[in-house]
C-alpha positions as CSV (number, residue, x, y, z in Angstrom):
1,X,67.3,-175.9,-50.9
2,X,66.2,-172.3,-50.3
3,X,68.6,-170.1,-48.4
4,X,67.4,-168.7,-45.1
5,X,68.2,-165.2,-46.2
6,X,65.8,-165.6,-49.1
7,X,63.1,-167.0,-46.8
8,X,63.7,-164.1,-44.4
9,X,63.4,-161.6,-47.2
10,X,60.2,-163.2,-48.5
11,X,58.7,-163.1,-45.1
12,X,59.7,-159.4,-44.6
13,X,58.2,-158.6,-47.9
14,X,54.9,-160.2,-46.8
15,X,55.0,-158.1,-43.7
16,X,55.2,-154.9,-45.7
17,X,52.0,-155.9,-47.5
18,X,49.9,-155.5,-44.3
19,X,47.6,-152.6,-44.1
20,X,49.2,-149.4,-42.8
21,X,47.6,-148.6,-39.4
22,X,48.1,-144.9,-40.2
23,X,46.3,-145.1,-43.6
24,X,43.4,-142.6,-44.2
25,X,41.0,-145.5,-44.5
26,X,41.8,-147.0,-41.1
27,X,42.1,-143.6,-39.4
28,X,38.8,-142.4,-40.9
29,X,40.7,-139.5,-42.7
30,X,41.9,-138.2,-39.3
31,X,45.4,-136.6,-39.8
32,X,48.1,-139.2,-39.1
33,X,50.4,-136.4,-37.9
34,X,47.7,-135.5,-35.3
35,X,47.4,-139.2,-34.2
36,X,51.2,-139.5,-34.0
37,X,51.5,-136.3,-31.9
38,X,48.7,-137.5,-29.6
39,X,50.3,-141.0,-29.0
40,X,53.7,-139.4,-28.5
41,X,52.5,-136.9,-25.9
42,X,50.2,-139.4,-24.3
43,X,53.0,-142.1,-23.9
44,X,55.3,-139.5,-22.3
45,X,52.5,-138.2,-20.1
46,X,51.6,-141.7,-18.7
47,X,55.3,-142.3,-18.1
48,X,55.4,-139.0,-16.1
49,X,52.3,-140.1,-14.2
50,X,54.0,-143.4,-13.2
51,X,57.3,-141.8,-12.3
52,X,55.7,-138.9,-10.5
53,X,52.9,-138.6,-8.0
54,X,50.1,-140.3,-10.0
55,X,50.8,-144.0,-9.9
56,X,49.3,-147.0,-8.2
57,X,50.2,-150.7,-7.8
58,X,48.8,-152.8,-10.6
59,X,46.1,-155.3,-9.8
60,X,47.9,-157.7,-12.1
61,X,51.0,-158.0,-10.0
62,X,54.0,-156.0,-8.8
63,X,53.8,-153.4,-11.5
64,X,52.8,-149.7,-11.5
65,X,50.0,-148.2,-13.4
66,X,49.1,-144.6,-14.0
67,X,46.4,-143.6,-11.4
68,X,44.0,-141.7,-13.5
69,X,41.4,-141.3,-10.8
70,X,44.0,-139.6,-8.5
71,X,45.2,-137.3,-11.4
72,X,41.7,-136.3,-12.4
73,X,40.6,-135.7,-8.8
74,X,43.8,-133.7,-8.1
75,X,44.0,-131.5,-11.2
76,X,40.4,-131.3,-12.4
77,X,39.5,-128.2,-10.4
78,X,42.8,-126.5,-11.3
79,X,42.0,-126.9,-15.0
80,X,38.8,-125.0,-14.4
81,X,40.6,-122.1,-12.8
82,X,42.6,-121.3,-15.9
83,X,40.6,-118.7,-17.8
84,X,41.8,-119.3,-21.3
85,X,39.0,-119.8,-23.9
86,X,40.6,-122.7,-25.9
87,X,41.2,-124.6,-22.6
88,X,37.7,-124.0,-21.4
89,X,36.2,-125.0,-24.8
90,X,38.3,-128.2,-24.6
91,X,37.1,-129.0,-21.1
92,X,33.4,-128.4,-22.0
93,X,33.7,-130.5,-25.2
94,X,35.4,-133.5,-23.5
95,X,33.1,-133.4,-20.5
96,X,29.9,-133.0,-22.4
97,X,30.6,-134.9,-25.6
98,X,33.1,-137.5,-24.4
99,X,34.4,-140.5,-26.4
100,X,32.0,-143.3,-26.7
101,X,32.6,-146.9,-25.8
102,X,32.3,-149.7,-28.4
103,X,29.8,-152.5,-27.8
104,X,30.1,-156.1,-28.9
105,X,27.8,-155.3,-31.8
106,X,30.5,-152.8,-32.9
107,X,28.1,-149.9,-32.3
108,X,29.1,-147.1,-30.0
109,X,27.3,-145.8,-26.9
110,X,27.9,-143.2,-24.2
111,X,30.1,-144.3,-21.3
112,X,29.8,-143.2,-17.7
113,X,32.3,-141.3,-15.7
114,X,33.6,-142.9,-12.4
115,X,31.6,-141.6,-9.4
116,X,34.7,-140.1,-7.9
117,X,34.9,-137.5,-10.7
118,X,32.5,-134.8,-9.6
119,X,33.6,-131.7,-11.7
120,X,33.8,-131.1,-15.4
121,X,37.6,-130.6,-15.2
122,X,38.1,-134.1,-13.8
123,X,35.6,-135.5,-16.3
124,X,37.4,-133.8,-19.2
125,X,40.7,-135.3,-18.1
126,X,39.1,-138.7,-17.9
127,X,37.8,-138.3,-21.4
128,X,41.3,-137.4,-22.6
129,X,42.4,-140.8,-21.4
130,X,39.5,-142.5,-23.2
131,X,40.4,-140.7,-26.4
132,X,43.7,-142.7,-26.2
133,X,41.8,-145.9,-25.5
134,X,39.6,-145.5,-28.5
135,X,42.5,-144.6,-30.8
136,X,44.7,-147.4,-29.5
137,X,42.1,-150.1,-29.6
138,X,40.9,-149.1,-33.1
139,X,37.5,-149.7,-34.5
140,X,36.8,-146.1,-35.4
141,X,36.3,-147.0,-39.0
142,X,33.0,-148.6,-38.0
143,X,31.6,-145.1,-37.2
144,X,33.6,-142.5,-38.9
145,X,33.1,-138.9,-37.8
146,X,36.3,-137.1,-38.8
147,X,35.3,-133.8,-37.3
148,X,34.3,-135.2,-33.9
149,X,37.4,-137.5,-33.8
150,X,39.8,-134.7,-34.6
151,X,38.1,-132.4,-32.0
152,X,38.4,-135.1,-29.4
153,X,42.1,-135.6,-30.1
154,X,43.0,-131.8,-30.3
155,X,41.0,-131.0,-27.1
156,X,42.5,-134.0,-25.3
157,X,46.0,-132.7,-26.2
158,X,45.2,-129.3,-24.8
159,X,44.0,-130.7,-21.6
160,X,46.9,-133.1,-21.1
161,X,49.5,-130.5,-22.0
162,X,47.9,-128.1,-19.5
163,X,48.3,-130.7,-16.8
164,X,52.0,-130.5,-17.4
165,X,51.9,-126.8,-16.7
166,X,50.0,-127.3,-13.5
167,X,52.1,-130.0,-11.9
168,X,55.9,-129.6,-11.8
169,X,56.6,-133.3,-11.1
170,X,54.6,-134.3,-14.1
171,X,56.4,-131.8,-16.3
172,X,59.8,-132.8,-15.0
173,X,59.2,-136.4,-15.7
174,X,57.6,-135.7,-19.1
175,X,60.6,-133.7,-20.2
176,X,63.4,-135.8,-18.9
177,X,65.1,-137.8,-21.6
178,X,64.4,-141.6,-21.3
179,X,68.1,-142.4,-20.9
180,X,68.7,-140.0,-18.0
181,X,68.5,-141.4,-14.5
182,X,66.5,-139.3,-12.0
């Protein structure tokens, strides 16, 4: 009879044969370091939103979710007030060439901004959130455009990090170690 340890090892060996989600083929040659940085920043940022002033009760029960509409509406105009060329370039790009939404046919189409978002700063921030959605949910290998994808990620990082400079509560929660009680 085969030992459980051998079965476990065979099973673990099989798991290591699965495709690497950070492989160049799956990421469309987008830098995996850039993707890892984006996910790391984004996860801390959403944590800061939920712990700070930008959370809402989930529609799925007694949970909290980040309130992106509130954040975009609150900080969008402030983003526009910072006269730094790379930030303004990021805002323009994300607002005017936002991430697309995948259809059931696996094609991509433009998505609309929520009606509450009336300025390009708020739209750029909304687009930064959608960059995360597109990366997290995959499917980019159906329409690879490395330059566009990397621009979206880089510009989204600039916009998200700028929000941390604009809101002290966000920054505090972003920087607090996960093990430290507030």
